[in-house]
C-alpha positions as CSV (number, residue, x, y, z in Angstrom):
1,M,139.0,81.5,143.6
2,L,142.0,79.7,142.4
3,G,142.8,76.0,142.4
4,E,145.5,73.3,141.8
5,F,144.8,69.7,141.6
6,K,146.8,66.5,141.2
7,T,146.1,63.0,140.9
8,A,146.5,60.6,143.9
9,K,149.7,59.2,142.6
10,V,151.7,62.3,142.0
11,P,155.1,62.6,144.0
12,P,154.8,64.6,147.2
13,Q,157.5,67.3,145.8
14,S,155.1,68.0,142.9
15,Y,152.1,68.4,145.1
16,L,154.2,70.9,147.4
17,D,155.4,72.7,144.4
18,D,151.8,73.2,143.3
19,Y,151.0,74.7,146.7
20,V,153.8,77.1,146.4
21,K,152.6,78.1,142.9
22,L,149.1,78.5,144.1
23,V,149.9,80.8,146.9
24,F,152.0,82.8,144.7
25,M,149.1,83.2,142.1
26,A,146.7,84.1,144.9
27,K,149.3,86.9,146.1
28,K,149.3,88.3,142.5
29,A,145.5,88.2,142.7
30,V,145.2,90.0,146.1
31,D,147.7,92.6,145.0
32,A,145.7,93.3,141.8
33,L,142.4,93.6,143.9
34,Y,144.1,95.7,146.5
35,K,145.5,98.2,143.9
36,E,142.1,98.6,142.5
37,G,140.6,99.3,145.9
38,Y,139.1,96.0,146.9
39,P,140.9,94.3,149.9
40,T,139.0,91.1,149.1
41,P,140.5,87.8,150.2
42,V,141.0,85.2,147.5
43,I,140.0,81.7,148.2
44,L,142.5,78.8,147.2
45,I,141.6,75.2,146.6
46,H,144.6,72.7,146.7
47,G,143.7,69.0,146.1
48,K,145.1,65.5,145.8
49,G,142.1,63.0,147.0
50,M,141.1,65.8,149.4
51,L,140.6,69.4,149.1
52,D,142.3,71.7,151.4
53,I,140.6,75.3,151.2
54,Y,142.6,78.5,152.2
55,S,142.0,82.1,152.2
56,L,144.7,84.7,151.6
57,A,143.7,88.2,152.5
58,I,145.8,91.6,152.8
59,S,145.2,93.7,155.6
60,L,147.7,96.5,154.9
61,E,150.0,96.9,152.0
62,A,152.7,94.0,152.2
63,I,150.9,92.3,155.1
64,Y,149.2,88.9,154.1
65,H,147.2,86.5,156.0
66,L,147.0,82.9,154.8
67,Q,144.4,80.8,156.7
68,H,143.5,77.2,156.2
69,L,139.7,77.0,156.4
70,G,139.1,73.3,156.3
71,T,139.6,69.9,154.3
72,F,137.0,68.2,152.2
73,H,136.6,65.1,150.1
74,L,137.4,65.6,146.5
75,I,134.2,64.9,144.4
76,S,134.7,61.8,142.3
77,G,131.3,61.6,140.7
78,P,128.1,63.3,139.7
79,R,126.3,61.9,142.7
80,Q,128.7,63.8,145.0
81,F,128.1,67.4,143.9
82,G,126.0,68.0,147.0
83,L,129.3,68.0,149.0
84,L,130.0,71.3,147.3
85,H,127.4,72.9,149.5
86,S,129.5,72.3,152.6
87,I,132.2,74.7,151.2
88,G,129.9,77.7,150.9
89,P,129.1,78.6,154.5
90,L,132.9,78.0,155.5
91,I,134.0,80.5,152.9
92,S,131.5,82.9,153.7
93,A,132.0,82.9,157.5
94,G,134.5,85.5,158.8
95,P,137.5,84.2,160.8
96,C,137.5,85.0,164.3
97,N,140.4,85.0,166.7
98,M,140.3,85.0,170.3
99,D,142.3,88.3,170.6
100,G,139.5,90.2,169.0
101,F,141.1,90.6,165.6
102,S,139.8,89.0,162.5
């Protein structure tokens, strides 16, 4: 799991730059796992007030699949830690497409 977080007042370009950096880091992680024989997806968390959760997976060498899993509220205090429970089922659920491929 990899993450990049920004404050709410950051310029949009900086936020976009962090998204690109995060996907690039995830690609390196997926490549390393694939090389070791573990074609396992990597979870990405990108946030600025809200958390966007992505999954990056590799099905064949050099074929990557980036999927947006959902958007969540960023936790802002100790009483909101229960919100993390909503991420678990989403991450563990396998993607399903209408054409039969996942």
